[in-house]
VOMI-793910 format. One record per atom (N, C-alpha, C, CB): x negated, y negated, z. Coordinates in steps of 0.2 Angstrom, whole numbers, padded with zeros to 4 digits, always signed. Glycine has a CB too. Example, Ala and Ser with C-alpha at 12.3 -4.5 7.8 and 13.67 -1.06 7.14 Angstrom:
2
-0066+0028+0039-0062+0022+0039-0066+0016+0039-0057+0022+0045-0064+0011+0035-0068+0005+0036-0064+0000+0039-0070+0003+0029
REM end
This chain:
115
-0058-0084-0009-0056-0078-0005-0059-0072-0008-0048-0078-0004-0060-0067-0004-0061-0060-0008-0055-0055-0007-0068-0056-0005-0053-0053-0013-0047-0050-0013-0048-0043-0009-0045-0049-0020-0043-0040-0007-0043-0034-0003-0045-0028-0008-0036-0032+0001-0048-0022-0006-0051-0018-0010-0046-0011-0008-0058-0017-0008-0043-0009-0013-0039-0003-0012-0043+0003-0015-0031-0004-0016-0041+0010-0011-0044+0015-0014-0039+0021-0011-0052+0016-0012-0041+0026-0014-0038+0032-0012-0033+0036-0017-0034+0031-0005-0032+0032-0022-0028+0035-0027-0030+0041-0031-0026+0029-0032-0026+0044-0035-0028+0049-0039-0021+0053-0042-0032+0054-0035-0023+0058-0046-0018+0062-0047-0016+0068-0044-0020+0064-0052-0009+0068-0042-0007+0074-0038+0000+0076-0040-0005+0071-0030+0001+0083-0039+0007+0086-0041+0013+0084-0037+0007+0093-0040+0019+0084-0039+0025+0082-0035+0025+0087-0029+0032+0083-0040+0026+0083-0023+0026+0086-0017+0020+0085-0014+0027+0093-0017+0015+0083-0017+0009+0083-0013+0008+0076-0009+0003+0083-0019+0002+0075-0007+0000+0069-0002-0005+0065-0004-0001+0071+0005-0006+0059-0003-0012+0055-0003-0011+0049+0002-0013+0051-0010-0017+0047+0004-0018+0042+0009-0022+0037+0005-0022+0044+0016-0019+0030+0005-0023+0025+0002-0025+0021+0008-0019+0021-0003-0031+0017+0006-0034+0012+0011-0035+0007+0008-0040+0014+0013-0034+0000+0012-0036-0006+0009-0040-0010+0015-0029-0009+0007-0046-0011+0012-0051-0015+0016-0050-0022+0014-0058-0012+0015-0050-0027+0020-0050-0034+0019-0054-0037+0023-0043-0036+0019-0055-0044+0021-0060-0047+0024-0058-0048+0032-0061-0054+0021-0063-0049+0036-0061-0051+0043-0058-0057+0044-0067-0051+0047-0059-0062+0040-0055-0069+0040-0048-0068+0038-0059-0073+0035-0047-0063+0033-0040-0062+0030-0036-0058+0036-0040-0057+0023-0040-0053+0039-0036-0047+0041-0033-0048+0048-0040-0041+0041-0027-0046+0047-0023-0044+0054-0018-0040+0051-0019-0050+0058-0018-0034+0054-0013-0029+0052-0006-0031+0053-0013-0022+0056-0005-0036+0057+0002-0039+0057+0002-0044+0052+0003-0042+0065+0006-0042+0047+0007-0047+0040+0003-0044+0035+0004-0054+0042+0003-0037+0034+0000-0034+0028+0004-0030+0026-0006-0032+0029+0005-0028+0019+0010-0025+0015+0006-0021+0009+0015-0029+0012+0010-0015+0007+0008-0012+0001+0013-0013-0004+0008-0005+0002+0011-0014-0010+0015-0015-0016+0013-0011-0021+0014-0022-0018+0017-0010-0026+0016-0005-0031+0019-0008-0038+0019+0003-0030+0016-0007-0043+0019-0009-0050+0018-0003-0054+0014-0016-0053+0024-0001-0058+0024+0004-0061+0024+0001-0069+0029+0010-0060+0022+0004-0074+0021+0002-0081+0029-0001-0083+0019+0008-0086+0029-0007-0086+0035-0010-0087+0039-0013-0082+0038-0005-0090+0037-0012-0076+0041-0015-0071+0038-0020-0066+0043-0011-0068+0041-0023-0063+0039-0028-0058+0036-0026-0052+0044-0033-0057+0031-0030-0049+0028-0027-0043+0033-0028-0038+0021-0030-0042+0033-0022-0033+0038-0021-0028+0035-0020-0021+0043-0017-0030+0038-0022-0016+0036-0021-0010+0037-0013-0008+0038-0027-0006+0032-0010-0005+0033-0002-0003+0034-0002+0004+0027+0003-0005+0029-0005+0008+0030-0005+0015+0025-0011+0018+0027+0002+0018+0027-0013+0024+0024-0018+0027+0024-0017+0035+0027-0024+0025+0019-0020+0037+0018-0022+0045+0019-0029+0046+0011-0020+0047+0025-0030+0050+0027-0037+0050+0023-0041+0055+0033-0038+0052+0024-0047+0057+0020-0051+0061+0021-0050+0069+0022-0058+0061+0027-0046+0069+0029-0044+0076+0026-0036+0077+0037-0046+0077+0023-0033+0072+0021-0026+0073+0026-0021+0072+0019-0025+0080+0032-0023+0068+0036-0019+0065+0034-0017+0058+0043-0023+0065+0038-0011+0056+0037-0009+0050+0043-0009+0046+0034-0002+0050+0042-0010+0039+0048-0010+0035+0045-0006+0029+0051-0017+0034+0051-0002+0026+0049+0002+0020+0055+0001+0015+0050+0011+0022+0053+0002+0008+0058+0001+0004+0062+0008+0004+0055+0000-0003+0068+0007+0002+0073+0013+0003+0070+0019-0001+0080+0011+0000+0067+0018-0006+0064+0023-0010+0059+0027-0007+0063+0022-0016+0055+0024-0001+0050+0028+0002+0051+0030+0009+0044+0025+0002+0056+0028+0012+0058+0030+0018+0058+0037+0020+0064+0027+0019+0054+0039+0026+0054+0045+0028+0048+0049+0025+0059+0048+0027+0045+0046+0019+0040+0049+0016+0034+0046+0016+0041+0051+0009+0033+0039+0017+0028+0035+0017+0027+0032+0024+0029+0029+0013+0020+0031+0026+0019+0028+0033+0014+0023+0032+0018+0034+0038+0015+0017+0034+0010+0012+0035+0007+0011+0042+0013+0007+0032+0000+0010+0042-0003+0009+0049-0009+0005+0047-0004+0016+0053-0012+0003+0053-0019-0001+0052-0024-0001+0057-0017-0007+0052-0029-0003+0056-0035-0002+0061-0038-0009+0062-0040+0003+0058-0036-0013+0066-0040-0020+0066-0047-0020+0067-0037-0024+0072-0050-0015+0070-0056-0015+0071-0060-0013+0064-0058-0010+0075-0057-0010+0060-0060-0008+0053-0058-0013+0048-0059-0001+0051-0053-0018+0050-0051-0022+0045-0047-0019+0039-0056-0026+0042-0044-0013+0041-0041-0008+0035-0034-0007+0037-0045-0002+0034-0030-0006+0032-0023-0005+0033-0023+0002+0028-0017-0011+0030-0019+0007+0030-0017+0013+0026-0011+0014+0024-0018+0019+0030-0010+0018+0019-0004+0020+0017-0003+0028+0016-0002+0017+0011-0001+0032+0020+0001+0039+0020+0006+0041+0016+0003+0042+0027+0005+0044+0010+0011+0046+0006+0012+0053+0006+0010+0043-0002+0018+0055+0008+0019+0063+0008+0025+0064+0003+0020+0066+0014+0026+0070+0001+0032+0072-0003+0032+0068-0009+0039+0071+0001+0027+0067-0013+0026+0062-0019+0031+0064-0024+0018+0062-0023+0034+0059-0027+0038+0060-0032+0035+0058-0039+0044+0058-0031+0037+0060-0045+0035+0057-0051+0036+0049-0052+0037+0060-0057+0041+0047-0049+0043+0040-0049+0039+0036-0044+0051+0040-0047+0034+0039-0040+0030+0036-0036+0025+0033-0041+0028+0040-0031+0023+0035-0047+0018+0034-0050+0017+0027-0052+0018+0038-0056+0012+0023-0050+0011+0016-0051+0004+0014-0048+0016+0013-0047+0002+0008-0050-0004+0006-0046-0001+0002-0040-0010+0002-0051-0005+0004-0035-0004+0002-0028-0009-0004-0026-0003+0008-0023-0006-0009-0023-0010-0014-0020-0009-0016-0013-0009-0020-0024-0013-0019-0010-0011-0021-0003-0013-0029-0004-0016-0017+0004-0009-0032+0000-0009-0040+0001-0006-0042+0008-0006-0044-0006-0005-0048+0009-0001-0051+0014+0006-0049+0014-0002-0058+0015+0009-0050+0020+0016-0049+0020+0019-0055+0025+0018-0041+0023+0024-0059+0022+0027-0064+0027+0022-0069+0028+0028-0061+0033+0017-0070+0024+0013-0076+0023+0010-0077+0016+0007-0077+0028+0007-0082+0015+0004-0083+0008-0001-0078+0005+0001-0090+0008+0001-0075-0001-0003-0070-0004-0010-0073-0005-0001-0067-0011-0015-0068-0005-0021-0069-0007-0023-0067-0014-0026-0067-0002-0028-0068-0017-0029-0065-0024-0028-0058-0023-0036-0067-0027-0026-0055-0028-0024-0048-0029-0030-0044-0031-0017-0046-0034-0030-0038-0028-0036-0034-0029-0035-0030-0036-0038-0028-0023-0039-0025-0037-0038-0021-0044-0033-0016-0043-0045-0017-0047-0031-0014-0037-0027-0009-0035-0029-0002-0035-0021-0011-0039-0025+0003-0034-0027+0010-0035-0022+0014-0038-0029+0014-0029-0024+0018-0043-0019+0021-0048-0017+0028-0044-0022+0023-0055-0010+0028-0044-0007+0035-0041-0003+0037-0046-0003+0034-0035-0005+0044-0048-0001+0046-0053+0001+0054-0050-0005+0047-0061+0008+0054-0051+0012+0061-0048+0015+0064-0054+0018+0059-0043+0012+0070-0056+0013+0074-0061+0011+0081-0061+0011+0071-0067+0016+0085-0064+0013+0091-0064+0009+0094-0070+0019+0095-0062
REM end
């Protein structure tokens, strides 16, 4: 299996925005059943947002109203628009499946929120 490839991270000031992208193989990809996860230093990986198998969306309480997950089946890509970023959003962000067996994890993309 080819792991997903995440991109779009970087250093941003508090209150700023970033848009993350995740490119997955066509065999793997369906935007229904994909999620974004993050892992901060010293913490466990956690679910940030997901598109469910029935096209619903779910968000961690900590990002509700600030982050938006979306996808493009034609491009085999899922996105995470992150607005009003806070220092506590600093983490490595990964995408993977949601509600089905995980595939190999990619390298993720680092998001650092700092002034």
